[in-house]
Structures are given as structure tokens and as C-alpha cells.
N, C-alpha and C positions, 0 to 999 in steps of 0.2 A: 504494500501499500505505499503512498505517495502522498507525504503531510498536504493538506491542503491551504493556502492560503487564509489566517487567521482571521476569522469573523468573529469581532467578539458577539457574545450572546446575549440575551436581558438577564438571563437566569444567573450569568454572573457579572459584577462589576468591578474594576476593576481602577484604582485610585493610584500611584503610585508603587509602592510596595501594598497596599489592602487591597484586601480581596472579598469581598460580599458577595454569599451564597445566596441565590435565593430557594426555598425549598417550592418544590410543586407537591400539590394533590398527594395526600395520600407518605407524607415524607418524613420519619419519628426523627434521621437521625444522621449525620458527614460521613463519609469514609475515604481515603485517598490515600495519595503516597504520606502526608502530613500525619498518618495514623499509621504508617506502614500498613494500614490496608486492617486485616482481621488481627496487627499485631499488639494493638494499644487500644485503646477504649474508645470506640465513636463518639463525635462532635451530638449531642441531642441537640434537636429540635425545641426550643422553649415559646410554646404558642404560639407557633408557628412564624417566630420571628425570622429573619432573616442572621446566615454565622460566617464573620468578618475574622478573617484571619492576617498575619502580617508573614510575608513571604520574599523568599531570594528576586530581587529584580532580574528582569527577565529568565525567568523560571518557567520550564513547562509543568502544570502540576496534572495529575489526574485525577478522578473524584467519582463518589456514586452517592444515590443514597440510597438508604437502608427505610420498608418497611416495617409495620407493627409486628409484622413478624421476624423482622431481623433477615430479610433477603433482601439484597442489593438490585438496584435497578437505575438503566442511563436516566440522567434527567430529560427531559420529554423537549426540553425547551432549550437543548445547545446541543447541536445537530455535528461538534467537532471531535470526531472520532481518532483514535491514535493507531499506533502501531502493536497493540495487544493480540497476540495469538492464543492468550488464555481463558480471557473473560470479553463475554461480550459488553458488557454495561460499562467504560472507565467511559468516560470525556474529560476534555479540553479544557483548561484554562493559562493563562499566559499574560506572564506579569509584564508587560510592556511587549519584548520580542526574544523571542527567542531564537542565538543565533546559529546559522548554519555553517559547519566549517565549509573553506573555499574550496575543498575537493569537488562537493556537490554542484557546485554552479557551475552552470554549461553546458554543451553539450557531452553526449556520452563517448567515450570512447570509440574508435573506429577501424582502430585494431582491438579486437576484442582477444582473450582465449579460448582454451579448447577446455569441452567439459566433457567428463569421462565417468557415466556411470555403471557402480560395482554393485552386485548381491552374493550371496550367500549364505547358505544354513550355517549358524552361529553352534558353535560347541561349545564357547567360554561359553556363554548366557545363550539361553534359549532362544527361538527361533529366526528370523531372515533378517539377516543385517546386509545393510544397506552404505556407501559411500557414494561422495558425490569429487574426481578429484577435476582441480579445473589447474591447467597449466596455462603460463606466461603465452601471449603471440610471440610467434618465434622457438617457441621453446625446442630445444635440442635433445634430449631424453641421458641421453651421452655425455652431455658437461655438466660436474658438479654442481647441484643448487639446493637453494636451503630450503625444505620442505616447513610446512605444521601443519598439524595434527589439530583441528578444528572437534569443539564438542559442541552436540548442540549443533550438528553439520546444518538441517536442510534449513533453520531458524537462521544459522548466518546467512547462508548461500540465497534464500528468500525475500527473510525480512530483513535482515544484516546489509545484506551486498557487496560482501567481503571478497568478492570476486571483482565484482566491478569496481571497488574503492584500487583493486589493485593494477586493474587496467587504465584507469583513468590517469593515474601515479605515473603507471609506466609508459606509457604514452605522452604525458607530460615531462618526463626526464627525471621527474621530484624521488624514483627510487626505480631500484630491481626489481626482477621480478623472479616470485618464488613459487612454489607450487603446493596448493591450498588443500588441504585434503577434509572435506567436509563429511564426519564421522558422525551415523545418527545413532542414538542411542534406545537402546530396549527398553529399561526400567533407569529411568535416570537416579533416580534417587539412590537405587540398589547398588547401582554403577560407578558415580561420580562421589559417594558421602565414603572418602580415605580407602578407598575398595582397590589392597591390590591387585587384586582377581581384572580388575580394570588393563590395567600393564599387559599381564598374560595377555590378554581380549587382542590389543595393539600390536605386542609382537608377532600373536601366535598366528593373526586374520587378516590382520589390515596392512602391518608393513611388506609381508610374502609378495600381498596384491598390486601394491603401489612401488617400494623401491624396487629398482632394476627394470619394471617393466613400463615405468611414465618417469622417473626421477633419477640419476643417481645422486647418493644424498651429500650436498656441503657439511649442514647441520642439519637435525633436527630441534623441532618447535614445538611446544603446545598453547595452545588458544583456548579461550573460553568464559562465559559469563557464569556468575552465578555460582552454582554447583559445578559449575562446566569450567569457571576459575578455580573453584578449589582444588578438583582434582589434577587440576595443569598447573599448579606450585607445588602439588603434595607431591606429585610425581615428576615432575623436573626440577625437583631440589634433592630428590632422593634419590637420583641415576645421571650422575655427570659422566658416566660411560655412554651415556643413552641423547640428554636433548641439553640444548647449549639458550636456548632462546624460550621465553615463557611470557603470553599476555593472556590476564584477566582480568575483567571485570565487571567489577560490584561483587571480588571471588565471597565467597559465603565461609569467611575465614570464623565464625561462631562457631566451633566444629570443632568433636572430642570421639575417637572409636570409639565405639560402642554406642553414643550418646543417642537414643531412641525415646518416645514418648510410651507408657503405657499401653496406645492402642496400636504401636509398631511404626509410625509415623518419623520422619527422622526429626533431629530437634536443631532448630538451627538459630534460637534465642536465646537457651540459656545455657549453651553445650560449653560456653568458656572459650579462648582464642590458643586451644591445643597449636596446632601448626606454627603461632608467633612466638611461644617457647620454646617449638623444639628448634624452629630456625635461629634463636637464639646464643641458642647454643652450638650451632652448627654454621652460619651463617654462609649459601651457595653460592662461593664466590668464583663457581661455574658459570650462571648465570647472565644473561641481561634480560631485563626487566621490564612491563611496561604494567603499570597496575592506575585502574582508571574507578572511580565512582560518584555517582550522583550525590548531592546534598537532602534528599528528601527520602533516605531511605535508613533503616536500620543498621545497614551496614557500613556508614559512614564511617561512624568512630573505631571499628576494627580494620578499615582496607586504612586510614591513616597513621592506624597504630601501624600496619605490617609495613606500609612506606617508610615511615621513620626508623623503623628496623634497618632495612635496607641503605637509609643515608647514615644512617649510624654506622655502620658495618663498612659505608666505602663501597658498593657495589653496581655495576654500572644500571643506570633504572632513571624513568622515570614515572609520574605520578599528577594526574591530572582530578580535578574535580567539573562536573557539569550540573547547571541548576535545575536536577528533573529528579527524578525516582528510578526506581528499580526494574528500569522497564528499555524496549526496545529505542525508544526516542531517543534516553540517554545514552545507549550500544550502541550504536547507528552513527549519532555525532562524535561518538571517540572513536573512533575505526578508521579512520584516516589518518588521526595522529600515533594513534599504536600503529598501523603498518608505514608508516615515517620511520619513526622513530628506528622499524626493525628492520628494514629494506631502504630508508632515505638516505643518498649522498653516499 
């Protein structure tokens, strides 16, 4: 989905950095990036009165209303959708103007990379496994080239459009090309939550289908968002013999092994920052890292602390923040700078 020009709806009034949300009929509470959706208490509607919040200038803010049963629904007076692949109800408000990266401006690349689609029966994890291999324009599989294994592959390929980012950057002379392997998960919560079997899956099933056939590897990298960022840094930091680069967007760094809630779901709010503690004792000096996060999400603090660790250890890295939440608007805007840091110059 392409973000349409933002036209302020009657339901949302923005004045400076103050944003007023007017509840539609049936709304009893407001949730969104500012409540980390359901991770913090919803903001109650008092006698049908609007709710006014102070938010960062330039922010892209996603929200929804709750009805009396606690069910979220879209603001009927706001047509502005987002890039949210999970839920149909988020609507967006913009505090001023949400800045787009220059790499997204102007025409698309005329010399595009080549896409190869792979599928095979899984052995480490059950079910049919799939990956998309995107090679840069004019790519020679015999020439050593960096390769990035990208978690949540379909989302990064279709919604994030990382392949398009590379094509644009390479054609404009801003970066060199790389091979991007968009790996689709089965059960992402199981596979990405500090699971060493995910490395078995990559080594046993993905690497053999990509390396040699589509690329001669100069260096490997891991790339992901949220839980995908967690598994990328977890595996990348622990295996200097395999990985030299890691990109993480809004890494889910509130995590520890075996931390699950009573119903079996993973814990991403109170599990602590186990990986940061491990890396304090063993800084991943073999890695080049790019981290970023939105400022309207519960993972802002953990990502800041992880970036501080990298800075204190003197590791080659960049860290950026975006005035938005835990969503694909944030991550798609972050992709150009992440790619340019890894492949630019």
C-alpha cells in the first residue's frame, strides 16, 4: 500500500503538538501507539468528550476506538489507513508532516533486480517453507557479494519494499548491491524467540538453496523487525564464523529464554533485557550493526539501551529514531538509512 497524501479528518484536530480525538458514537475508550495498543490501559472517553494528547512534532500516530465490549473499531470519520498488515481498524493522524526519506522520492529505478522464488518441504520446522531471493541488476553469482537473510520475508518484500530500496540506491550511485533473501516464517513467535533451531533451519535448508546457486558469499547479514530483529541480533552476535552484519528495526529486546505467559504466549513486556546483559559481557565486535526504533512504542527504551551498549563498546553501528510506533510506517521509512549504512560508500 502507498501512503496517500494526508488530509486531516474532522475526527482529529491537530494544533501544534496537541492532538484532539473526537469519539464517534459507541466509543468508550481510545487505544493506539500512545498506549502501546493493549499493553497499557486504554484512555477512557468521559461523557463523550474529546481526548487531547501531546505528541511529538512530525509524528505519524495510529489509533483505534474501543466499544463497550472492549472490541477495537476504526474511526468512521477518518479514512486515513496505514501500512498495518495485522489489523483492519488502525487509522492514522499526523502531527504536522511525517518526513519521507529522499530515497522514496522521485521515480522508481529503471534497472531493477531479479526475483527468484523458492519453496521446499520443511524439516527443522513443519510445513512448506518459502523464500524470495532478490539479486541486484546485473548480478553475477560468481562474484563475491554480501547476502542478507531477511526475517518476515513477505512483509519486507511487499510492504517494506526493501528490494525496491536497493534498486533505487544502486541506480542512484548511493550504494553497492547485495543479495536479499526474504525468508518467510511458519510460526514466527516460536522460530524467532531466541530459538537456536532457527539457525539449524537457516544452515540446513536456506543457505544450501541460495549460496552457490544465486550468490558467492562475501559476508552474511541478518535483517529483521521486532521479533525478527531479536533473532537477528541473537544469532548474529553469537556466531562470528557465520555473520558479520545485523539490521534490527524495533528489536523486541524485552526477552529471555523460556519466558512465556501462563497461556503459552511469549512475553515481550516483563521478561527483562536478557540479550543486552549477555552482550555487555561479550560485545559482538565482529558485527556492523544498524538499529532503529519508533518513539511511540514500548520498545523505545530497550533499543536505546542496546544502542548505548554498542556505543560504549565502540562498535561500528548506527542508531536512529522515528516519530511513529511499532508498525510498517516506521520500518519502511527506516529501510533506506539502514541499507545505505550497510551498503553505501
